[in-house]
C-alpha positions as CSV (number, residue, x, y, z in Angstrom):
1,M,-96.4,3.8,-3.8
2,F,-95.9,0.9,-1.5
3,Q,-92.3,-0.1,-0.9
4,P,-91.5,-3.4,0.9
5,E,-88.8,-3.3,3.5
6,G,-87.9,-5.4,6.6
7,A,-88.3,-9.1,7.2
8,Y,-91.2,-10.7,5.5
9,A,-92.4,-14.2,6.5
10,A,-92.9,-16.6,3.5
11,L,-95.9,-18.4,4.9
12,V,-96.6,-22.0,4.5
13,T,-100.2,-23.0,3.7
14,P,-101.5,-25.1,6.5
15,F,-103.3,-28.2,5.4
16,R,-105.4,-30.6,7.7
17,A,-104.6,-34.2,8.1
18,D,-107.2,-34.9,5.3
19,G,-105.4,-32.5,3.0
20,G,-107.9,-29.6,3.2
21,L,-107.1,-26.1,3.9
22,D,-106.6,-25.1,7.5
23,L,-107.7,-21.5,7.2
24,A,-108.0,-21.1,10.9
25,G,-104.4,-22.4,11.2
26,L,-103.3,-19.9,8.6
27,A,-104.9,-17.0,10.7
28,A,-103.1,-18.3,13.8
29,L,-99.8,-18.5,11.9
30,V,-100.3,-14.7,10.9
31,E,-100.8,-13.8,14.5
32,H,-97.6,-15.7,15.4
33,C,-95.6,-13.8,12.8
34,I,-97.0,-10.3,13.7
35,A,-96.4,-11.0,17.5
36,G,-92.8,-11.9,16.6
37,G,-92.1,-8.4,15.0
38,I,-92.4,-9.6,11.3
39,A,-92.6,-6.6,8.8
40,G,-94.9,-8.3,6.2
41,L,-96.4,-11.5,5.0
42,C,-95.9,-13.4,1.7
43,P,-98.6,-16.1,1.1
44,L,-98.4,-18.4,-1.8
45,G,-94.7,-18.0,-2.4
46,G,-92.6,-21.1,-3.0
47,T,-93.0,-22.0,0.7
48,G,-96.8,-21.9,0.3
49,E,-97.0,-25.0,-2.0
50,P,-98.9,-22.9,-4.7
51,L,-98.7,-25.5,-7.4
52,A,-100.5,-28.0,-5.0
53,Q,-103.5,-25.8,-4.8
54,N,-106.2,-24.9,-7.2
55,L,-107.2,-21.3,-8.0
56,D,-110.1,-21.3,-5.6
57,E,-107.8,-22.4,-2.9
58,H,-105.4,-19.6,-3.8
59,R,-108.3,-17.1,-3.5
60,Q,-109.2,-18.4,0.0
61,V,-105.6,-18.2,1.2
62,I,-105.3,-14.6,-0.1
63,D,-108.5,-13.6,1.6
64,R,-107.8,-15.1,4.9
65,T,-104.2,-13.9,5.1
66,I,-105.3,-10.3,4.3
67,A,-108.2,-10.6,6.8
68,A,-106.0,-11.9,9.5
69,A,-103.4,-9.2,9.0
70,A,-106.1,-6.6,9.3
71,G,-103.9,-3.9,8.0
72,R,-101.1,-4.3,10.6
73,V,-98.5,-5.4,8.2
74,P,-98.4,-5.4,4.4
75,V,-99.2,-8.5,2.4
76,L,-97.2,-9.5,-0.7
77,V,-99.1,-12.2,-2.6
78,G,-97.2,-14.8,-4.7
79,C,-98.7,-15.2,-8.1
80,L,-96.4,-18.0,-9.3
81,R,-98.7,-20.1,-11.5
82,P,-97.2,-21.0,-14.8
83,D,-100.1,-19.8,-17.0
84,P,-100.1,-16.0,-17.4
85,A,-103.9,-15.9,-17.5
86,E,-104.0,-17.5,-14.0
87,V,-101.4,-15.1,-12.8
88,L,-103.4,-12.1,-13.9
89,A,-106.6,-13.6,-12.4
90,L,-104.9,-14.0,-9.1
91,A,-103.4,-10.6,-9.2
92,R,-106.8,-9.0,-9.9
93,H,-108.2,-11.0,-6.9
94,A,-105.3,-10.0,-4.6
95,K,-106.0,-6.4,-5.6
96,A,-109.8,-6.6,-4.8
97,A,-108.9,-8.3,-1.5
98,G,-106.7,-5.5,-0.4
99,A,-103.2,-6.9,-1.1
100,D,-100.2,-4.5,-1.1
101,A,-98.2,-6.1,-3.8
102,V,-97.9,-9.2,-5.9
103,M,-94.7,-11.4,-6.6
104,L,-93.9,-12.7,-10.0
105,I,-91.5,-15.5,-11.2
106,A,-89.9,-16.1,-14.5
107,P,-91.8,-18.6,-16.6
108,Y,-90.6,-22.2,-15.9
109,F,-90.6,-25.5,-17.8
110,V,-90.7,-23.7,-21.1
111,Q,-86.9,-23.1,-21.1
112,A,-87.3,-19.4,-21.8
113,K,-84.4,-17.2,-22.8
114,P,-83.7,-13.8,-21.1
115,S,-85.4,-11.8,-24.0
116,H,-88.6,-14.0,-23.6
117,V,-88.5,-13.5,-19.7
118,E,-88.3,-9.7,-20.2
119,R,-91.3,-9.8,-22.7
120,H,-93.2,-12.0,-20.1
121,F,-92.7,-9.6,-17.2
122,L,-93.7,-6.6,-19.5
123,H,-96.8,-8.4,-20.6
124,L,-97.9,-9.0,-17.0
125,A,-96.8,-5.5,-15.8
126,E,-99.1,-3.8,-18.3
127,R,-102.0,-5.6,-17.0
128,I,-101.4,-5.6,-13.1
129,E,-102.2,-2.5,-11.2
130,L,-100.5,-3.5,-8.0
131,P,-97.0,-2.9,-7.1
132,L,-94.8,-5.8,-8.3
133,V,-91.8,-7.7,-6.8
134,L,-89.7,-10.1,-8.9
135,F,-88.7,-13.5,-7.5
136,N,-85.4,-14.3,-9.0
137,S,-85.2,-18.0,-8.0
138,P,-83.1,-20.1,-10.5
139,G,-83.8,-23.2,-8.3
140,R,-87.5,-22.8,-9.0
141,S,-87.7,-21.2,-12.6
142,G,-84.5,-22.9,-14.0
143,L,-83.2,-19.4,-15.1
144,K,-81.2,-16.8,-13.3
145,L,-82.0,-13.2,-14.0
146,E,-78.7,-11.2,-14.5
147,A,-78.3,-7.7,-13.3
148,E,-78.6,-6.1,-16.7
149,A,-81.9,-7.7,-17.5
150,I,-83.3,-6.8,-14.0
151,L,-82.2,-3.2,-14.4
152,R,-83.8,-3.0,-17.8
153,L,-87.0,-4.2,-16.2
154,V,-86.6,-1.7,-13.2
155,E,-86.3,1.2,-15.8
156,A,-89.2,0.0,-18.0
157,I,-91.8,-0.8,-15.3
158,P,-92.4,2.1,-12.7
159,H,-94.4,0.0,-10.4
160,L,-91.7,-2.8,-10.1
161,V,-90.8,-1.9,-6.5
162,G,-88.4,-4.7,-5.5
163,I,-86.9,-8.1,-5.9
164,K,-86.7,-11.1,-3.8
165,E,-83.2,-12.3,-4.7
166,A,-82.9,-16.0,-4.3
167,S,-80.0,-16.9,-6.4
168,G,-77.4,-16.8,-3.7
169,D,-75.3,-14.3,-5.7
170,L,-74.1,-11.5,-3.4
171,V,-72.3,-9.9,-6.3
172,L,-75.8,-9.6,-8.1
173,C,-77.2,-8.2,-4.9
174,A,-74.5,-5.5,-4.7
175,E,-74.9,-4.6,-8.4
176,L,-78.6,-4.1,-8.0
177,A,-78.2,-2.0,-4.8
178,R,-75.6,0.1,-6.6
179,A,-77.4,0.7,-9.9
180,A,-81.2,0.4,-9.3
181,R,-83.3,3.4,-8.4
182,P,-82.9,4.3,-4.7
183,S,-86.5,3.3,-4.1
184,F,-86.0,-0.3,-5.5
185,A,-86.1,-2.8,-2.6
186,L,-83.5,-5.5,-2.6
187,L,-84.9,-8.4,-0.5
188,Q,-83.0,-11.6,0.2
189,G,-84.7,-14.8,-0.2
190,F,-82.1,-17.1,1.4
191,D,-82.4,-17.2,5.3
192,E,-78.6,-17.7,5.4
193,L,-77.8,-14.5,3.5
194,I,-79.9,-11.9,5.3
195,L,-77.1,-10.1,7.0
196,P,-74.7,-10.1,4.0
197,T,-77.3,-8.7,1.8
198,L,-78.1,-5.8,4.3
199,A,-74.3,-5.2,4.2
200,V,-74.3,-4.6,0.4
201,G,-77.3,-2.4,0.5
202,G,-80.4,-4.7,0.8
203,I,-83.3,-3.5,3.0
204,G,-85.0,-6.8,4.0
205,A,-85.8,-10.4,3.3
206,V,-88.6,-12.6,2.3
207,V,-87.8,-16.0,3.9
208,S,-89.4,-19.2,5.1
209,L,-88.1,-19.1,8.6
210,G,-90.0,-15.9,9.2
211,C,-93.0,-18.0,9.9
212,L,-91.2,-20.3,12.4
213,V,-88.8,-17.9,14.3
214,P,-90.0,-14.4,13.2
215,R,-88.4,-12.7,16.3
216,L,-85.0,-14.1,15.3
217,I,-85.4,-13.2,11.6
218,A,-86.6,-9.7,12.4
219,G,-83.9,-9.3,15.0
220,I,-81.1,-9.6,12.4
221,G,-82.4,-6.5,10.5
222,G,-83.3,-4.8,13.7
223,A,-79.9,-5.2,15.2
224,W,-78.1,-4.1,11.9
225,N,-80.3,-0.9,11.4
226,A,-79.6,0.0,15.1
227,G,-75.9,-0.1,14.4
228,N,-75.2,-3.3,16.4
229,A,-73.3,-5.3,13.8
230,A,-72.0,-7.7,16.3
231,Q,-75.5,-8.7,17.5
232,A,-76.6,-9.0,13.9
233,R,-73.8,-11.3,13.2
234,A,-74.6,-13.5,16.2
235,L,-78.2,-13.8,15.3
236,Q,-77.4,-14.7,11.7
237,A,-74.9,-17.3,13.0
238,D,-77.6,-18.7,15.5
239,L,-79.8,-19.2,12.4
240,L,-77.5,-21.3,10.3
241,P,-77.9,-24.7,11.9
242,L,-81.6,-24.4,11.8
243,A,-81.6,-23.3,8.1
244,R,-79.3,-26.3,7.3
245,A,-81.8,-28.7,8.8
246,I,-84.8,-26.9,7.3
247,Y,-83.6,-27.2,3.8
248,A,-82.2,-30.7,4.0
249,E,-85.3,-31.8,2.2
250,P,-87.6,-29.9,-0.3
251,N,-89.3,-26.8,1.4
252,P,-91.7,-26.7,3.1
253,A,-91.7,-30.3,4.3
254,P,-89.1,-29.9,7.1
255,L,-90.4,-26.4,7.9
256,K,-94.0,-27.8,8.4
257,R,-92.6,-30.5,10.7
258,A,-90.6,-27.9,12.6
259,L,-93.8,-25.8,13.1
260,A,-95.6,-28.8,14.5
261,L,-92.7,-29.4,16.9
262,R,-93.1,-25.9,18.2
263,G,-96.9,-26.2,18.5
264,L,-97.7,-24.0,15.5
265,P,-99.9,-24.7,12.6
266,G,-98.4,-26.1,9.5
267,G,-100.1,-29.4,9.0
268,V,-99.3,-31.8,6.3
269,T,-97.8,-31.3,2.8
270,R,-99.4,-32.2,-0.4
271,P,-97.9,-34.5,-2.9
272,P,-95.2,-34.4,-4.5
273,L,-93.9,-33.4,-1.2
274,F,-94.0,-36.0,1.6
275,P,-93.2,-36.5,5.3
276,I,-89.5,-36.0,6.1
277,A,-87.0,-38.6,7.1
278,A,-86.3,-39.6,10.7
279,K,-82.7,-38.2,10.3
280,T,-84.0,-34.9,9.2
281,E,-86.5,-34.6,12.1
282,A,-83.6,-35.4,14.5
283,A,-81.6,-32.5,13.0
284,L,-84.6,-30.2,13.4
285,Q,-85.1,-31.0,17.0
286,Q,-81.3,-30.4,17.7
287,A,-81.3,-27.2,15.8
288,L,-84.4,-25.9,17.6
289,S,-83.1,-26.8,21.0
290,Q,-79.9,-24.7,20.3
291,L,-81.7,-21.6,19.6
292,P,-81.2,-18.7,22.1
293,A,-84.4,-18.5,24.2
294,A,-84.6,-14.8,23.7
295,T,-85.2,-15.3,20.0
296,I,-88.1,-17.5,20.4
297,Q,-91.5,-16.2,21.4
298,T,-93.9,-18.6,23.1
299,P,-96.7,-19.4,20.7
300,S,-99.9,-17.7,21.5
301,L,-102.6,-18.6,19.2
302,R,-105.9,-18.1,21.2
303,Q,-106.7,-14.9,19.4
304,A,-106.8,-16.6,16.0
305,Q,-108.1,-20.1,16.8
306,G,-111.7,-19.0,16.3
307,A,-111.0,-17.1,13.0
């Protein structure tokens, strides 16, 4: 069964100036990520503005991402809609399109309790044939999954292969790495915590900056796995000012602007996200200028521009 590992890029969904999907831009961004050594792609996660798109647009994004990846790296599709019927419809489409796995989040807005969340995931798991990755994101779902609940789900769902852990709780990460089955993938969702998570037993990350500076993101895990802890620490430290600027406003508005500053396709955001403040843009420009040149590949988008 598929097991995610390494650095995955949480992709933005590029939109044109008129707000329409920029599928050629999406394909170009996939090329940029793969050229930067990224291990996998995650379209339609929180970074992909999934709630600002209709289901047909979701299907187009899934299809184009998988086609552009062309089997070179795995594709983990975010199925983060609030309606379970829509989640199942997107999961079925992802399977038919050739996705490797889908990512699920706890139900939000309804103020579910932990027991309801477990029943929700079990309900979906019984009906989705692809490998599953949980997205533990209290900031998006309003509920933090604790270790006991996650481990019960791991035991109950054989095709639950990993978790994108975005609570910021390193103790929780350590508990999962210690107690979950050895094949269960602990993936960090915060760019700032990639190295600490690897140190407690994680095997990768699914992060937004993977689509902006994939070489730097991939380099943290590459250095750690090669036994070069000092280099891994240096790369993680290099990333911190950029992460601070990127998350100064709701994601992915600053990220899309940073992509544009680097000549990469990101385009506009859709409401309720809006253009960033001048102060945020200045911080982005400063952070980008301070990155080590060796961690930033020159954008080369020709291969995908006609896609």
